[in-house]
N, C-alpha and C positions, 0 to 999 in steps of 0.2 A: 603290189600294198604292203603295207606294213600293218603286221597283226600288234591288237591291241589286246592286254590282259581281261579275263572275262570279270577279275575279282574288282578291276578297278577300271574301268574303260578310258582316263585322261591320260595313261601312262602307256608310251610303247613296251612292249614284250621285252626288247633287246635293253631298254633303258630300265626297265622297272629291277627293286631291291629282288633279294632273294630269301626264302624263309629262312633256313637257316637252320633249322632242325636237322641233327644226326642219325643217324641210321645204325643196325648195328655194328658195320663196316666203317663207319667212321667217316663214311662221304656225307656233304651237305645237302637239302632238299633244294630243287633246284627251282620248283616251283614259285610264282609269284605271290604275296602275300598279300589277306584281305585286306579291304580299303580300312584304312586308321588302325592297322592291327599288324604285330609282329612276323605272325608266323600264317600258311597257308589254310585252306581250310581243312586238309587232312589232319594238320597237326594243332590243331584245337584253335584257328582264326573265328572261327563262328562261335566261339565258346565263349561266353562274358567271365565267366571263372565260376567257380563256387559261392552260393549264398553267403551273407554274413550273418552272423548273429544266432538268432535261435530257430532259424529257416535252414541253417545248414544242421545233417541230420549227425554231424559228430561234434556240434555245441556240447559242452557238460556243465559249466557254472559261471564262465564269463571272466575268468580266473586273466586270461591273455585280450581280453578286447582291448582295441586302440587305448578307450577311454580309459582301462585299468593301468596298462602300462604306461602312459602319460602320467598319470597320479602316482603312481609308486616314482619314475623319475624324479619329478616334480618334490615327491617326500624327502628322497635323497639328498636331491642337491639344496635343500634348507639345511637339511642335516649337516650338510659340506661345510657349508658354511655360516652355520649356526655358533652361537659362541660355546665354547669349551667348557665343559662340566668340572 
């Protein structure tokens, strides 16, 4: 009987993609990644990532939020294409 991955029961173990995280020796992890993720459960497949915005403990002032960066890019593009003074 063929083995199926515990993380993704729809994929056979031999055909499953691999996690790919590297250890200290430079070898890649051979575990199958979690379903809809690129890494296995040991290398962060269970984690959805850090919280966004003020929910993150490292949040300072919002200078690097997606909206602030996008606004600065827009202003910069207006300045580049605007009339010369």
